Backbone as XML, in Angstrom:
<?xml version="1.0"?>
<chain id="A" units="angstrom">
  <residue number="1" name="VAL">
    <atom name="N" x="126.622" y="-13.231" z="71.557"/>
    <atom name="CA" x="126.394" y="-13.778" z="72.771"/>
    <atom name="C" x="127.296" y="-15.030" z="72.763"/>
  </residue>
  <residue number="2" name="ARG">
    <atom name="N" x="127.937" y="-15.257" z="73.937"/>
    <atom name="CA" x="128.926" y="-16.237" z="73.925"/>
    <atom name="C" x="128.786" y="-16.977" z="75.413"/>
  </residue>
  <residue number="3" name="LEU">
    <atom name="N" x="128.737" y="-18.243" z="75.331"/>
    <atom name="CA" x="128.787" y="-18.932" z="76.674"/>
    <atom name="C" x="129.875" y="-20.021" z="76.434"/>
  </residue>
  <residue number="4" name="VAL">
    <atom name="N" x="130.956" y="-19.907" z="77.453"/>
    <atom name="CA" x="132.114" y="-20.842" z="77.134"/>
    <atom name="C" x="132.429" y="-21.656" z="78.341"/>
  </residue>
  <residue number="5" name="GLU">
    <atom name="N" x="132.140" y="-22.841" z="78.104"/>
    <atom name="CA" x="132.384" y="-23.778" z="79.296"/>
    <atom name="C" x="133.735" y="-24.147" z="79.411"/>
  </residue>
  <residue number="6" name="SER">
    <atom name="N" x="134.317" y="-24.492" z="80.662"/>
    <atom name="CA" x="135.582" y="-25.072" z="80.762"/>
    <atom name="C" x="135.708" y="-25.743" z="82.088"/>
  </residue>
  <residue number="7" name="GLY">
    <atom name="N" x="136.734" y="-26.565" z="82.240"/>
    <atom name="CA" x="136.834" y="-27.378" z="83.446"/>
    <atom name="C" x="136.650" y="-29.000" z="83.339"/>
  </residue>
  <residue number="8" name="GLY">
    <atom name="N" x="136.066" y="-29.360" z="82.204"/>
    <atom name="CA" x="135.864" y="-30.646" z="81.983"/>
    <atom name="C" x="137.116" y="-31.530" z="81.853"/>
  </residue>
  <residue number="9" name="GLY">
    <atom name="N" x="137.025" y="-32.821" z="81.942"/>
    <atom name="CA" x="138.035" y="-33.676" z="81.718"/>
    <atom name="C" x="137.895" y="-35.179" z="82.123"/>
  </residue>
  <residue number="10" name="LEU">
    <atom name="N" x="138.853" y="-35.811" z="82.535"/>
    <atom name="CA" x="138.869" y="-37.345" z="82.943"/>
    <atom name="C" x="139.158" y="-37.353" z="84.389"/>
  </residue>
  <residue number="11" name="VAL">
    <atom name="N" x="138.248" y="-38.050" z="85.100"/>
    <atom name="CA" x="138.460" y="-38.129" z="86.590"/>
    <atom name="C" x="138.109" y="-39.493" z="87.119"/>
  </residue>
  <residue number="12" name="GLN">
    <atom name="N" x="138.643" y="-39.954" z="88.017"/>
    <atom name="CA" x="138.273" y="-41.388" z="88.608"/>
    <atom name="C" x="136.965" y="-41.360" z="89.373"/>
  </residue>
  <residue number="13" name="PRO">
    <atom name="N" x="136.373" y="-42.375" z="89.598"/>
    <atom name="CA" x="135.187" y="-42.345" z="90.465"/>
    <atom name="C" x="135.536" y="-41.788" z="91.852"/>
  </residue>
  <residue number="14" name="GLY">
    <atom name="N" x="134.607" y="-40.947" z="92.465"/>
    <atom name="CA" x="134.940" y="-40.486" z="93.640"/>
    <atom name="C" x="135.682" y="-39.145" z="93.605"/>
  </residue>
  <residue number="15" name="GLY">
    <atom name="N" x="136.200" y="-38.776" z="92.546"/>
    <atom name="CA" x="136.849" y="-37.594" z="92.331"/>
    <atom name="C" x="135.976" y="-36.307" z="92.260"/>
  </residue>
  <residue number="16" name="SER">
    <atom name="N" x="136.612" y="-35.188" z="92.005"/>
    <atom name="CA" x="135.920" y="-33.930" z="91.784"/>
    <atom name="C" x="136.394" y="-33.101" z="90.620"/>
  </residue>
  <residue number="17" name="LEU">
    <atom name="N" x="135.469" y="-32.452" z="89.976"/>
    <atom name="CA" x="135.809" y="-31.609" z="88.987"/>
    <atom name="C" x="134.971" y="-30.125" z="89.232"/>
  </residue>
  <residue number="18" name="SER">
    <atom name="N" x="135.433" y="-29.124" z="88.825"/>
    <atom name="CA" x="134.741" y="-27.875" z="88.963"/>
    <atom name="C" x="134.642" y="-27.240" z="87.476"/>
  </residue>
  <residue number="19" name="LEU">
    <atom name="N" x="133.482" y="-27.065" z="86.968"/>
    <atom name="CA" x="133.005" y="-26.449" z="85.684"/>
    <atom name="C" x="132.890" y="-24.889" z="85.826"/>
  </residue>
  <residue number="20" name="SER">
    <atom name="N" x="133.250" y="-24.167" z="84.875"/>
    <atom name="CA" x="132.912" y="-22.777" z="84.728"/>
    <atom name="C" x="132.255" y="-22.455" z="83.400"/>
  </residue>
  <residue number="21" name="CYS">
    <atom name="N" x="131.397" y="-21.605" z="83.380"/>
    <atom name="CA" x="130.843" y="-21.068" z="82.115"/>
    <atom name="C" x="130.860" y="-19.620" z="82.185"/>
  </residue>
  <residue number="22" name="ALA">
    <atom name="N" x="131.721" y="-18.957" z="81.349"/>
    <atom name="CA" x="132.092" y="-17.633" z="81.188"/>
    <atom name="C" x="131.002" y="-17.006" z="80.027"/>
  </residue>
  <residue number="23" name="ALA">
    <atom name="N" x="130.186" y="-16.009" z="80.499"/>
    <atom name="CA" x="129.143" y="-15.511" z="79.643"/>
    <atom name="C" x="129.492" y="-14.173" z="79.116"/>
  </residue>
  <residue number="24" name="SER">
    <atom name="N" x="129.123" y="-13.786" z="77.903"/>
    <atom name="CA" x="129.338" y="-12.382" z="77.412"/>
    <atom name="C" x="128.203" y="-12.189" z="76.309"/>
  </residue>
  <residue number="25" name="GLY">
    <atom name="N" x="128.018" y="-10.954" z="76.100"/>
    <atom name="CA" x="127.014" y="-10.499" z="75.065"/>
    <atom name="C" x="125.581" y="-10.386" z="75.502"/>
  </residue>
  <residue number="26" name="PHE">
    <atom name="N" x="125.222" y="-10.354" z="76.717"/>
    <atom name="CA" x="123.953" y="-10.297" z="77.283"/>
    <atom name="C" x="124.061" y="-9.879" z="78.669"/>
  </residue>
  <residue number="27" name="THR">
    <atom name="N" x="122.923" y="-9.475" z="79.124"/>
    <atom name="CA" x="122.967" y="-8.992" z="80.727"/>
    <atom name="C" x="122.840" y="-10.226" z="81.402"/>
  </residue>
  <residue number="28" name="PHE">
    <atom name="N" x="123.972" y="-10.712" z="81.962"/>
    <atom name="CA" x="124.080" y="-12.011" z="82.583"/>
    <atom name="C" x="123.130" y="-11.854" z="83.851"/>
  </residue>
  <residue number="29" name="SER">
    <atom name="N" x="123.226" y="-10.826" z="84.666"/>
    <atom name="CA" x="122.648" y="-10.688" z="85.893"/>
    <atom name="C" x="121.010" y="-10.865" z="85.854"/>
  </residue>
  <residue number="30" name="SER">
    <atom name="N" x="120.439" y="-10.730" z="84.492"/>
    <atom name="CA" x="119.029" y="-10.837" z="84.366"/>
    <atom name="C" x="118.567" y="-12.290" z="84.070"/>
  </residue>
  <residue number="31" name="TYR">
    <atom name="N" x="119.505" y="-13.070" z="83.899"/>
    <atom name="CA" x="119.128" y="-14.274" z="83.225"/>
    <atom name="C" x="119.442" y="-15.603" z="84.374"/>
  </residue>
  <residue number="32" name="GLY">
    <atom name="N" x="118.364" y="-16.481" z="84.331"/>
    <atom name="CA" x="118.671" y="-17.789" z="85.119"/>
    <atom name="C" x="119.747" y="-18.616" z="84.386"/>
  </residue>
  <residue number="33" name="MET">
    <atom name="N" x="120.530" y="-19.256" z="85.055"/>
    <atom name="CA" x="121.518" y="-20.026" z="84.566"/>
    <atom name="C" x="121.393" y="-21.472" z="84.827"/>
  </residue>
  <residue number="34" name="ASN">
    <atom name="N" x="121.588" y="-22.391" z="83.997"/>
    <atom name="CA" x="121.450" y="-23.802" z="84.136"/>
    <atom name="C" x="122.662" y="-24.611" z="83.591"/>
  </residue>
  <residue number="35" name="TRP">
    <atom name="N" x="122.825" y="-25.724" z="84.163"/>
    <atom name="CA" x="123.775" y="-26.716" z="83.646"/>
    <atom name="C" x="122.891" y="-27.999" z="83.274"/>
  </residue>
  <residue number="36" name="TYR">
    <atom name="N" x="123.021" y="-28.352" z="81.989"/>
    <atom name="CA" x="122.497" y="-29.573" z="81.367"/>
    <atom name="C" x="123.672" y="-30.570" z="81.124"/>
  </residue>
  <residue number="37" name="ARG">
    <atom name="N" x="123.322" y="-31.798" z="81.060"/>
    <atom name="CA" x="124.204" y="-32.777" z="80.419"/>
    <atom name="C" x="123.528" y="-33.707" z="79.680"/>
  </residue>
  <residue number="38" name="GLN">
    <atom name="N" x="124.379" y="-34.257" z="78.694"/>
    <atom name="CA" x="123.800" y="-35.511" z="77.762"/>
    <atom name="C" x="124.833" y="-36.411" z="77.829"/>
  </residue>
  <residue number="39" name="GLY">
    <atom name="N" x="124.523" y="-37.724" z="78.292"/>
    <atom name="CA" x="125.317" y="-38.796" z="78.351"/>
    <atom name="C" x="125.116" y="-39.573" z="77.139"/>
  </residue>
  <residue number="40" name="PRO">
    <atom name="N" x="126.072" y="-40.638" z="76.853"/>
    <atom name="CA" x="126.026" y="-41.435" z="75.716"/>
    <atom name="C" x="124.683" y="-42.074" z="75.478"/>
  </residue>
  <residue number="41" name="GLY">
    <atom name="N" x="123.955" y="-41.835" z="74.390"/>
    <atom name="CA" x="122.707" y="-42.677" z="74.140"/>
    <atom name="C" x="121.609" y="-42.096" z="75.033"/>
  </residue>
  <residue number="42" name="LYS">
    <atom name="N" x="121.781" y="-40.943" z="75.677"/>
    <atom name="CA" x="120.647" y="-40.415" z="76.676"/>
    <atom name="C" x="120.354" y="-39.083" z="76.114"/>
  </residue>
  <residue number="43" name="GLU">
    <atom name="N" x="119.164" y="-38.685" z="76.630"/>
    <atom name="CA" x="118.549" y="-37.360" z="76.219"/>
    <atom name="C" x="119.297" y="-36.452" z="77.176"/>
  </residue>
  <residue number="44" name="ARG">
    <atom name="N" x="119.391" y="-35.124" z="76.793"/>
    <atom name="CA" x="119.872" y="-34.068" z="77.347"/>
    <atom name="C" x="118.906" y="-33.863" z="78.746"/>
  </residue>
  <residue number="45" name="GLU">
    <atom name="N" x="119.432" y="-33.607" z="79.928"/>
    <atom name="CA" x="118.691" y="-33.461" z="81.077"/>
    <atom name="C" x="119.242" y="-32.348" z="81.888"/>
  </residue>
  <residue number="46" name="LEU">
    <atom name="N" x="118.282" y="-31.557" z="82.544"/>
    <atom name="CA" x="118.682" y="-30.481" z="83.523"/>
    <atom name="C" x="119.416" y="-31.080" z="84.828"/>
  </residue>
  <residue number="47" name="VAL">
    <atom name="N" x="120.651" y="-30.719" z="85.117"/>
    <atom name="CA" x="121.422" y="-30.956" z="86.177"/>
    <atom name="C" x="121.088" y="-29.955" z="87.348"/>
  </residue>
  <residue number="48" name="ALA">
    <atom name="N" x="121.179" y="-28.854" z="87.014"/>
    <atom name="CA" x="121.206" y="-27.711" z="88.270"/>
    <atom name="C" x="120.717" y="-26.389" z="87.536"/>
  </residue>
  <residue number="49" name="GLY">
    <atom name="N" x="120.019" y="-25.641" z="88.245"/>
    <atom name="CA" x="119.663" y="-24.287" z="87.925"/>
    <atom name="C" x="119.708" y="-23.270" z="89.040"/>
  </residue>
  <residue number="50" name="ILE">
    <atom name="N" x="120.129" y="-22.118" z="88.698"/>
    <atom name="CA" x="120.090" y="-20.939" z="89.623"/>
    <atom name="C" x="119.453" y="-19.821" z="89.065"/>
  </residue>
  <residue number="51" name="SER">
    <atom name="N" x="118.659" y="-19.114" z="89.859"/>
    <atom name="CA" x="118.032" y="-17.855" z="89.462"/>
    <atom name="C" x="119.105" y="-16.672" z="89.252"/>
  </residue>
  <residue number="52" name="SER">
    <atom name="N" x="118.506" y="-15.650" z="88.669"/>
    <atom name="CA" x="119.337" y="-14.552" z="88.265"/>
    <atom name="C" x="120.121" y="-13.994" z="89.474"/>
  </residue>
  <residue number="53" name="SER">
    <atom name="N" x="119.370" y="-13.881" z="90.643"/>
    <atom name="CA" x="119.891" y="-13.435" z="91.820"/>
    <atom name="C" x="120.792" y="-14.402" z="92.709"/>
  </residue>
  <residue number="54" name="GLY">
    <atom name="N" x="120.611" y="-15.602" z="92.319"/>
    <atom name="CA" x="121.065" y="-16.649" z="93.003"/>
    <atom name="C" x="120.338" y="-17.231" z="94.291"/>
  </residue>
  <residue number="55" name="SER">
    <atom name="N" x="119.219" y="-16.567" z="94.484"/>
    <atom name="CA" x="118.320" y="-16.983" z="95.587"/>
    <atom name="C" x="117.676" y="-18.296" z="95.386"/>
  </residue>
  <residue number="56" name="ARG">
    <atom name="N" x="117.299" y="-18.718" z="94.329"/>
    <atom name="CA" x="116.758" y="-20.004" z="94.146"/>
    <atom name="C" x="117.609" y="-20.978" z="93.391"/>
  </residue>
  <residue number="57" name="ILE">
    <atom name="N" x="117.692" y="-22.190" z="93.849"/>
    <atom name="CA" x="118.700" y="-23.113" z="93.186"/>
    <atom name="C" x="117.882" y="-24.536" z="93.174"/>
  </residue>
  <residue number="58" name="ASN">
    <atom name="N" x="118.053" y="-25.368" z="92.221"/>
    <atom name="CA" x="117.359" y="-26.638" z="92.089"/>
    <atom name="C" x="118.404" y="-27.533" z="91.498"/>
  </residue>
  <residue number="59" name="TYR">
    <atom name="N" x="118.261" y="-28.789" z="91.846"/>
    <atom name="CA" x="119.081" y="-29.966" z="91.300"/>
    <atom name="C" x="118.278" y="-31.018" z="91.005"/>
  </residue>
  <residue number="60" name="VAL">
    <atom name="N" x="118.652" y="-31.836" z="89.995"/>
    <atom name="CA" x="117.997" y="-33.257" z="89.677"/>
    <atom name="C" x="118.502" y="-34.045" z="90.850"/>
  </residue>
  <residue number="61" name="ASP">
    <atom name="N" x="117.615" y="-34.972" z="91.244"/>
    <atom name="CA" x="117.808" y="-35.676" z="92.304"/>
    <atom name="C" x="119.038" y="-36.507" z="92.330"/>
  </residue>
  <residue number="62" name="SER">
    <atom name="N" x="119.513" y="-37.051" z="91.328"/>
    <atom name="CA" x="120.727" y="-37.865" z="91.074"/>
    <atom name="C" x="121.910" y="-37.170" z="91.529"/>
  </residue>
  <residue number="63" name="VAL">
    <atom name="N" x="122.049" y="-35.807" z="91.658"/>
    <atom name="CA" x="123.251" y="-35.068" z="91.974"/>
    <atom name="C" x="123.162" y="-34.343" z="93.190"/>
  </residue>
  <residue number="64" name="LYS">
    <atom name="N" x="121.831" y="-34.251" z="93.912"/>
    <atom name="CA" x="121.821" y="-33.692" z="95.249"/>
    <atom name="C" x="122.712" y="-34.066" z="96.201"/>
  </residue>
  <residue number="65" name="GLY">
    <atom name="N" x="123.349" y="-33.158" z="96.790"/>
    <atom name="CA" x="124.309" y="-33.524" z="97.953"/>
    <atom name="C" x="125.739" y="-33.746" z="97.393"/>
  </residue>
  <residue number="66" name="ARG">
    <atom name="N" x="125.871" y="-33.926" z="96.027"/>
    <atom name="CA" x="127.265" y="-34.032" z="95.386"/>
    <atom name="C" x="127.786" y="-32.756" z="94.555"/>
  </residue>
  <residue number="67" name="PHE">
    <atom name="N" x="126.615" y="-32.230" z="93.968"/>
    <atom name="CA" x="126.969" y="-31.062" z="92.981"/>
    <atom name="C" x="126.492" y="-29.686" z="93.703"/>
  </residue>
  <residue number="68" name="THR">
    <atom name="N" x="127.274" y="-28.627" z="93.193"/>
    <atom name="CA" x="126.804" y="-27.372" z="93.856"/>
    <atom name="C" x="126.992" y="-26.399" z="92.579"/>
  </residue>
  <residue number="69" name="ILE">
    <atom name="N" x="125.833" y="-25.777" z="92.366"/>
    <atom name="CA" x="125.927" y="-24.638" z="91.367"/>
    <atom name="C" x="125.872" y="-23.317" z="92.124"/>
  </residue>
  <residue number="70" name="SER">
    <atom name="N" x="126.745" y="-22.417" z="91.548"/>
    <atom name="CA" x="126.776" y="-21.109" z="92.061"/>
    <atom name="C" x="127.098" y="-20.012" z="90.890"/>
  </residue>
  <residue number="71" name="ARG">
    <atom name="N" x="126.965" y="-18.771" z="91.221"/>
    <atom name="CA" x="127.196" y="-17.724" z="90.045"/>
    <atom name="C" x="127.789" y="-16.589" z="90.702"/>
  </residue>
  <residue number="72" name="ASP">
    <atom name="N" x="128.652" y="-15.824" z="89.851"/>
    <atom name="CA" x="129.356" y="-14.653" z="90.352"/>
    <atom name="C" x="128.770" y="-13.525" z="89.216"/>
  </residue>
  <residue number="73" name="ASN">
    <atom name="N" x="127.845" y="-12.616" z="89.650"/>
    <atom name="CA" x="127.377" y="-11.712" z="88.634"/>
    <atom name="C" x="128.359" y="-10.747" z="88.208"/>
  </residue>
  <residue number="74" name="ALA">
    <atom name="N" x="129.274" y="-10.391" z="89.136"/>
    <atom name="CA" x="130.336" y="-9.465" z="88.828"/>
    <atom name="C" x="131.375" y="-10.035" z="87.670"/>
  </residue>
  <residue number="75" name="LYS">
    <atom name="N" x="131.410" y="-11.466" z="87.715"/>
    <atom name="CA" x="132.360" y="-11.912" z="86.650"/>
    <atom name="C" x="131.540" y="-12.580" z="85.591"/>
  </residue>
  <residue number="76" name="ASN">
    <atom name="N" x="130.342" y="-12.392" z="85.582"/>
    <atom name="CA" x="129.494" y="-13.034" z="84.466"/>
    <atom name="C" x="129.699" y="-14.504" z="84.172"/>
  </residue>
  <residue number="77" name="THR">
    <atom name="N" x="129.858" y="-15.244" z="85.489"/>
    <atom name="CA" x="130.162" y="-16.690" z="85.348"/>
    <atom name="C" x="129.277" y="-17.484" z="86.238"/>
  </residue>
  <residue number="78" name="VAL">
    <atom name="N" x="129.093" y="-18.666" z="85.747"/>
    <atom name="CA" x="128.360" y="-19.565" z="86.639"/>
    <atom name="C" x="129.244" y="-20.813" z="86.640"/>
  </residue>
  <residue number="79" name="TYR">
    <atom name="N" x="129.136" y="-21.579" z="87.846"/>
    <atom name="CA" x="129.932" y="-22.626" z="88.231"/>
    <atom name="C" x="129.203" y="-23.880" z="88.619"/>
  </residue>
  <residue number="80" name="LEU">
    <atom name="N" x="129.689" y="-24.991" z="88.416"/>
    <atom name="CA" x="129.113" y="-26.217" z="88.873"/>
    <atom name="C" x="130.340" y="-27.050" z="89.518"/>
  </residue>
  <residue number="81" name="GLN">
    <atom name="N" x="130.341" y="-27.122" z="90.773"/>
    <atom name="CA" x="131.286" y="-27.936" z="91.566"/>
    <atom name="C" x="130.719" y="-29.254" z="91.655"/>
  </residue>
  <residue number="82" name="MET">
    <atom name="N" x="131.522" y="-30.276" z="91.253"/>
    <atom name="CA" x="130.865" y="-31.728" z="91.217"/>
    <atom name="C" x="131.925" y="-32.532" z="92.084"/>
  </residue>
  <residue number="83" name="ASN">
    <atom name="N" x="131.400" y="-33.049" z="93.052"/>
    <atom name="CA" x="132.069" y="-34.081" z="94.023"/>
    <atom name="C" x="131.390" y="-35.369" z="93.958"/>
  </residue>
  <residue number="84" name="SER">
    <atom name="N" x="132.279" y="-36.261" z="94.395"/>
    <atom name="CA" x="131.797" y="-37.776" z="94.686"/>
    <atom name="C" x="131.301" y="-38.242" z="93.308"/>
  </residue>
  <residue number="85" name="LEU">
    <atom name="N" x="132.152" y="-38.016" z="92.170"/>
    <atom name="CA" x="131.670" y="-38.229" z="90.832"/>
    <atom name="C" x="131.493" y="-39.819" z="90.615"/>
  </residue>
  <residue number="86" name="LYS">
    <atom name="N" x="130.615" y="-40.181" z="89.715"/>
    <atom name="CA" x="130.254" y="-41.573" z="89.545"/>
    <atom name="C" x="130.340" y="-41.719" z="88.000"/>
  </residue>
  <residue number="87" name="PRO">
    <atom name="N" x="130.518" y="-42.967" z="87.593"/>
    <atom name="CA" x="130.612" y="-43.173" z="86.175"/>
    <atom name="C" x="129.497" y="-42.743" z="85.414"/>
  </residue>
  <residue number="88" name="GLU">
    <atom name="N" x="128.260" y="-42.864" z="86.019"/>
    <atom name="CA" x="126.991" y="-42.391" z="85.368"/>
    <atom name="C" x="126.920" y="-40.926" z="85.157"/>
  </residue>
  <residue number="89" name="ASP">
    <atom name="N" x="127.916" y="-40.124" z="85.751"/>
    <atom name="CA" x="128.017" y="-38.791" z="85.625"/>
    <atom name="C" x="128.684" y="-38.268" z="84.189"/>
  </residue>
  <residue number="90" name="THR">
    <atom name="N" x="129.354" y="-39.386" z="83.617"/>
    <atom name="CA" x="129.926" y="-39.107" z="82.361"/>
    <atom name="C" x="128.889" y="-38.558" z="81.367"/>
  </residue>
  <residue number="91" name="ALA">
    <atom name="N" x="129.290" y="-37.505" z="80.709"/>
    <atom name="CA" x="128.513" y="-36.693" z="79.824"/>
    <atom name="C" x="129.115" y="-35.440" z="79.327"/>
  </residue>
  <residue number="92" name="VAL">
    <atom name="N" x="128.546" y="-34.827" z="78.312"/>
    <atom name="CA" x="128.841" y="-33.554" z="77.879"/>
    <atom name="C" x="128.070" y="-32.591" z="78.637"/>
  </residue>
  <residue number="93" name="TYR">
    <atom name="N" x="128.658" y="-31.644" z="79.323"/>
    <atom name="CA" x="127.855" y="-30.804" z="80.146"/>
    <atom name="C" x="127.841" y="-29.372" z="79.449"/>
  </residue>
  <residue number="94" name="TYR">
    <atom name="N" x="126.552" y="-28.933" z="79.476"/>
    <atom name="CA" x="126.226" y="-27.603" z="78.707"/>
    <atom name="C" x="125.707" y="-26.561" z="79.631"/>
  </residue>
  <residue number="95" name="CYS">
    <atom name="N" x="126.230" y="-25.363" z="79.374"/>
    <atom name="CA" x="125.850" y="-24.254" z="80.173"/>
    <atom name="C" x="124.548" y="-23.547" z="79.263"/>
  </residue>
  <residue number="96" name="ASN">
    <atom name="N" x="123.548" y="-23.217" z="79.949"/>
    <atom name="CA" x="122.388" y="-22.570" z="79.397"/>
    <atom name="C" x="122.071" y="-21.328" z="80.235"/>
  </residue>
  <residue number="97" name="ALA">
    <atom name="N" x="121.549" y="-20.198" z="79.526"/>
    <atom name="CA" x="121.192" y="-19.105" z="79.963"/>
    <atom name="C" x="119.686" y="-18.895" z="79.498"/>
  </residue>
  <residue number="98" name="ARG">
    <atom name="N" x="118.865" y="-18.448" z="80.351"/>
    <atom name="CA" x="117.459" y="-18.487" z="79.983"/>
    <atom name="C" x="116.674" y="-17.236" z="80.662"/>
  </residue>
  <residue number="99" name="PHE">
    <atom name="N" x="115.983" y="-16.481" z="79.798"/>
    <atom name="CA" x="115.098" y="-15.390" z="80.409"/>
    <atom name="C" x="113.919" y="-15.364" z="79.503"/>
  </residue>
  <residue number="100" name="LEU">
    <atom name="N" x="112.752" y="-15.647" z="80.179"/>
    <atom name="CA" x="111.534" y="-15.607" z="79.438"/>
    <atom name="C" x="111.692" y="-16.771" z="78.232"/>
  </residue>
  <residue number="101" name="SER">
    <atom name="N" x="111.388" y="-16.263" z="76.930"/>
    <atom name="CA" x="111.510" y="-17.170" z="75.845"/>
    <atom name="C" x="112.827" y="-17.232" z="75.211"/>
  </residue>
  <residue number="102" name="VAL">
    <atom name="N" x="113.901" y="-16.482" z="75.749"/>
    <atom name="CA" x="115.072" y="-16.328" z="75.296"/>
    <atom name="C" x="116.068" y="-17.514" z="75.906"/>
  </residue>
  <residue number="103" name="SER">
    <atom name="N" x="116.904" y="-18.107" z="75.121"/>
    <atom name="CA" x="117.648" y="-19.204" z="75.652"/>
    <atom name="C" x="118.955" y="-19.210" z="74.810"/>
  </residue>
  <residue number="104" name="TYR">
    <atom name="N" x="120.098" y="-19.370" z="75.506"/>
    <atom name="CA" x="121.355" y="-19.414" z="74.889"/>
    <atom name="C" x="121.989" y="-20.609" z="75.387"/>
  </residue>
  <residue number="105" name="TRP">
    <atom name="N" x="123.037" y="-21.228" z="74.536"/>
    <atom name="CA" x="123.727" y="-22.516" z="74.899"/>
    <atom name="C" x="125.062" y="-22.376" z="74.694"/>
  </residue>
  <residue number="106" name="GLY">
    <atom name="N" x="125.922" y="-22.909" z="75.658"/>
    <atom name="CA" x="127.312" y="-23.062" z="75.272"/>
    <atom name="C" x="127.701" y="-24.416" z="74.305"/>
  </residue>
  <residue number="107" name="GLN">
    <atom name="N" x="128.858" y="-24.510" z="74.156"/>
    <atom name="CA" x="129.307" y="-25.577" z="73.144"/>
    <atom name="C" x="129.439" y="-26.965" z="73.851"/>
  </residue>
  <residue number="108" name="GLY">
    <atom name="N" x="129.489" y="-26.837" z="75.244"/>
    <atom name="CA" x="129.559" y="-28.114" z="76.008"/>
    <atom name="C" x="131.049" y="-28.465" z="76.305"/>
  </residue>
  <residue number="109" name="THR">
    <atom name="N" x="131.132" y="-29.086" z="77.348"/>
    <atom name="CA" x="132.369" y="-29.778" z="77.875"/>
    <atom name="C" x="132.302" y="-31.103" z="78.297"/>
  </residue>
  <residue number="110" name="GLN">
    <atom name="N" x="133.279" y="-31.893" z="77.995"/>
    <atom name="CA" x="133.150" y="-33.382" z="78.212"/>
    <atom name="C" x="133.572" y="-33.579" z="79.646"/>
  </residue>
  <residue number="111" name="VAL">
    <atom name="N" x="132.897" y="-34.408" z="80.441"/>
    <atom name="CA" x="133.273" y="-34.923" z="81.653"/>
    <atom name="C" x="133.141" y="-36.504" z="81.607"/>
  </residue>
  <residue number="112" name="THR">
    <atom name="N" x="134.375" y="-37.054" z="81.815"/>
    <atom name="CA" x="134.525" y="-38.698" z="81.823"/>
    <atom name="C" x="134.858" y="-39.139" z="83.118"/>
  </residue>
  <residue number="113" name="VAL">
    <atom name="N" x="133.948" y="-40.004" z="83.611"/>
    <atom name="CA" x="134.411" y="-40.502" z="85.130"/>
    <atom name="C" x="134.612" y="-41.933" z="84.885"/>
  </residue>
  <residue number="114" name="SER">
    <atom name="N" x="135.865" y="-42.317" z="84.936"/>
    <atom name="CA" x="136.298" y="-43.676" z="84.706"/>
    <atom name="C" x="137.684" y="-44.070" z="85.502"/>
  </residue>
  <residue number="115" name="SER">
    <atom name="N" x="137.631" y="-45.341" z="85.704"/>
    <atom name="CA" x="139.060" y="-45.789" z="86.447"/>
    <atom name="C" x="139.916" y="-46.301" z="85.429"/>
  </residue>
</chain>
């Protein structure tokens, strides 16, 4: 099983980044997919989640209207489009796949929002 995040980097406040998570080794279309983040000195928090079919989506309040989660089951990939980034969005972003009690994690990608 592999979850490989990409797309992180350094961006100025107000800028945008697009994260991708490529999955392999399991039946991607059966799993709910989530993006978590862990900022400096903070606990890991759920940022956004999308159901296996893509029909249900949820966001933490702090990113609503700025972030968009999506998935392409044909490409085994989940995305997180992040707009209007703020310094408080600085964190390591992790991709997570979940089905019942099974949970897989990626290695994370650093997002830094700073001028």
